[in-house]
N, C-alpha and C positions, 0 to 999 in steps of 0.2 A: 503493499499500500503505499509506503514512504520510499522516496527515491534517493534520499540523501540524509546525512547527519543533522543538517540544518532544519529540516522539516520535523525531524524527530524531537529536537531540541525546542523548536517553536511549540509544537502541540503540547509537549511536556510542560513547558512554562505557562501556557495558557491554562491547562488543567490545574496546575498548582495555584495560579492566581485565583481561578474560579472557586477552587476548593476552600482557600483561605477566606474570601469574601463570603461565600455561602456559609462557611462555619461560623463567621461573625454574625451574619444575619440570623442563623438558626439559634445561636447563644441568646440573642434577645427575645426570642419566642420560647425558649426552654427546650429546644431541641438538641440532642446530643451531637456534638461535632463529628464523632466518628461515624455516626449514621449518615450524616450529611456527605461525608468523604465517600462512603460506600455508594450512596445515590449518585454522586458526580461520576464515579467510575461506571456504574451502569448506564448513565446517560451518554457517556463517550464510547460505550461498548457497541458490539456488533448489532444489537437491537435499537441502538440509539443513533449516534452520529457515524458509526461505522468503523471504529477502530477494532481490527481483528486481533484478539488475545485469547487464545485457548489451550495454553500450555500449563497444565497444573503443577508441573515440575518447577518451572519458573516462579509460579506463584507461591509454591510451598518453600522455595529457597528464599524468596523475598520475605515471607512470613517468619522464617526461622531467624534471619538476620534482625529483622524488626523486633521480634519478641526477645531476642537476646539483650538488645539494648533497653527495651521497655522494662524488663524485669530487673536488669543490673541497675538501671536509674531509679526504679521503685524501691529497690533494696537500699540504695544510697540515702533516699529520703525518709526511710523509716528508722525510727529510734528503737534500739533493742530494749531499752528501758520501758518503751510503750508496749511491746509485744510479749515481753516475759510474762506479765500476769495473765495473757490470754492464750499462751502457747498451746495449752491442752485443748481448748475450745477450737482454735485455729486448726490444729493437726486433726482432730476428730472429724470436723466439717471437711477437711480436704481428703479424708480417706473413707471413713464410713458414710459421710454424707454423699460423696460422689457415688459410692456403691449402692446406697439406697436409692438415690435419684435414677441410677440406671435401671434397677430392677422395677421400680414403680412406674417409670415412663415406659420401660420396654413391655411390661405386662399390658399397660393401656394401648400401646401401638399395636401389639398382637391381638388383642381383643377387637380394636377398631377395624384392622385390617381384615379380620374375619367377616365383618359385617358388609364390606363392599363386594361388588360383583365384577369389578374390573380386575382381571389377573394380574395387570401390570402393577397394581397397589397392593396385592396380596404378599405377606410376608410370614416367614417361619418364625418361630419363637427366638432361635439364635439371631436371625436377621433383625428382628425387632430389638433385641438387646443391643446389637452392635450400632443401630441407629441411635439408640438412647445413649450409649456409651460415648459416642462421638460428641453428643450435645451435653454431657454431664458435668463438665468443669466450667467453672466461672472464667471470665475472660479478664486478665490482668490488665490489659490496655484499657478496656471499658471502665473498670473499677477505679483504677488509678486516676484515670482521666476525669471521671465524674466527681469522685470525693475530693480531689484536689483542685478542681477548677472552679467549684462553688464557693470555697472558702467557708463551709459550714462547720459549726463546732458541734460535735456529736458526744453526747454523754454515754456512760457505761462502756467506754472503751470499744465502741462499734467500729470506728474507723480501722484501728490496728487489727481488729479481729478479721474484718472483711479483706484487707489488704494481705494479711498473713495467709488466709484461706485461698485468696485468688492467686497468690505467688507460689503456693505449693501444692495445688491440687491437680495440676496438669500430669503429673506422674502416673497417678492413679487412673485417670481417664486415658491416658496414652497406653498403659498396660491393659486395661479391659479392652480397649480398642483392638490391639495387637492379639490378645488371647482369643476374642470372639472371631476375629478373622481366621486364625488358625484353626478354631473349632469348625467353622463353617467349611473351610477348604478340606481340613483332614477327617473331620466327623468325629473328633474326640478331643478331650482335654485332660491333662494330668494336673489335678488341682495343687498337688505338692510342688511341682515344678513351677506352677504360676505363682504360688505364694513366694517361693524362693527367688524368682525372677524380680518379683515386685520389691522384695527386701533388698536385694542387690542394687536395684535401680535407685531406691530411696537412700541407701547407706552410701554407696559410691558417690552419688550426687551431692549429699550433705557433706561428706569428708572432703572430697576434691574441692568443693565450693568454698569451705572454710580455709583449706591450705592454700588454695590459689589466690583467695582474697587477702590472706596474710603476705603471701609473696608479692601481690601487686602493691600492697602498702609499703613493704620493704623497698621494692625497686623505685617507686615514686619518690621516696623520702631520701634514698641514698644516691640516686643517679643525679648528675650535675649536668643540666642541659640550659644553654645560654639562652634560648628561645622558650619563653614561658608558654607560649601557645602549643607547644609540642606535648606538654604533660597530659592534657585531655586525650590527644590522640594515642598517646602510649596506654593510657588506661582503657581507651576503647579497644585497642589491640588486645589487652588483657582480657577483656570480657568476651570477645570472640574466641580467643584461645581457651578460656574456662569452658565455654560451651562445647567446643569441637573436641578438646582432650577428654572430658568427662564422658561425651556420648561415644567416643571411641573406645573408652574404658568400661563400656557397658552400664554406666550411670546415666541418670536423667540430667541432661544439660540445662534444661529450664530451671530446675530446682538449684543447680550448682551456680548458675549466674545470679540468681536472686539472693542466695546466701553470700556469694562473694560481693554483691553490692552492699549487703548488710554490713559485712566486715569492713569493707573500705569506707562506707559512709559513717560508721560509728568509731572510726579511727582517727587520729591526728595525721594529717597529710598537708604537704605544702601546696599552695595555691588552690586551697579547697573551694573558695568562692568561685573563682574563674572556671574551675573544673565543673562544678555544679551548674553554672550558666551555660556552658557548652552542652552538657548532657540534657539540660532541659530543652534547648532548641533542637539538638539532634534527636531526641526522643519524639518531639512533636513532628519532625520530618519523617522519621520512621513510621509513625502511626498514620500520617497522611498517605504515604507511599504504599503502605501495606493494604490499607482499606481501599485505596484507588485500584490497586492491582486485583484484589479480591472482587471488586465491583465490576472491573473489566472482564474478569472471568465468568461472570454471571450472565446467563442469557435469559432475560425476563420471560420470553415466550415459552421457555422450558418449564418455568415455575407455575404457569397457569394451570396445567392439568393436576398437579399436586398441591396446589395452594389450599383447597379446603382441609385436607388432612394434615398438611404442614402447619397451618394456623391452629388447628384444633389441638395438635400436639404441643405447640408453643403455649397456648392458653392453659393447657392441662399442667404443664410444667410450672408455670407461674402460680397458679392458684392452688394446686394440690401437691405436685411431687416435691418442689423445692420447700415449701413450708413444712410438710410432714417429716422430711429428712432433717431439716434444721431444728424443729421442736424436739425430735427424738434425740439427736446428738447432743442437745443442750440440756436434757433432763438432769444430768448429774451437777450442772452448774447453776448456782442460785444468784449469780451477780447479774443476770439479764432479766429485766422485767418482760411482760407480755409484749409490750410495744417494741422493745428491744429486739426480741426474737422475730417479731413480725417484719421489723425493718431489715434485719439480716436476710430473712426470707426474700423480701422484695428486691434486695440488691444482689440477687443471683444472676448477674448480667451475663448474657452469652455474646459473643462477638467473633474475633478473628480466630480463636483457637479451634472452635468446631469446624470452621471452613477449612482451615488448614489440615486438621485431622482427616476431613472429608476428601481432601486431595490426594 
């Protein structure tokens, strides 16, 4: 479609301009900026202005890079003193909560698909659970963006609970997705191997995230670079290295970069203010690019046949599956009121992660 690099740069700059202005206008009306960016991507896609982008591997790669920076930056902005008191709640929501959401939503999808006559929409129980697993984790990009852009003070430590959950629940959803794909392809599943694999993912991710975060702090503080502007770039390289190295070591890279960000953000490092400013801007760029790419990947005409069942599943997750799992997981904890639990249920935002899992 494009004949030279100048055309690509022209279209890309126009899309970025439009996304930023649309996001500013949407903010005034209370619309999430990330949803606006997704909509702009769909507007410029094959069903809109005609940009042909149908490579899920490139979209997945862009999403992987973006989430690495988003989670690392989110960890840097989170104070350990805030999440310590809610560590138990956050971890329980990120594991048992995701598991419950998957089974409750998967059961509903299976029941609903049995009622339709269209064979295209009928799904087996494992397929229904797979669809639910893909959607089971909350989206860190959306949660961090909403909670931090509004500047709202939340009581009962709601913000650190939600941020800890969204930053650490992807491993559970990721493992459930892989296990169910294996079950569908092979026709069986070893639960003991599945539990061991999940434990390895979490353990390796947490340990490497902590160690590489400490290493990043040591390098930043001891290296002597004349140009101050290179320090944020050095730390960005550390974030990408943490994700890639952890993933290659069979750990969960998303958990690792979040923990590495926690370690860096809660340590004394030189040029901390300029590094924070760099990552704030770069994180927004990554969010815009990621949601634009995912929007370009979507063909709205393909959504119409499945829109009724898709919207019904979404509404069920909002009203039933998410609240049930949240209220169940928080039974042992008395520091949340009914309104607090309801708020946690409502901020079970889905966004880029399910789309990336789907690719």
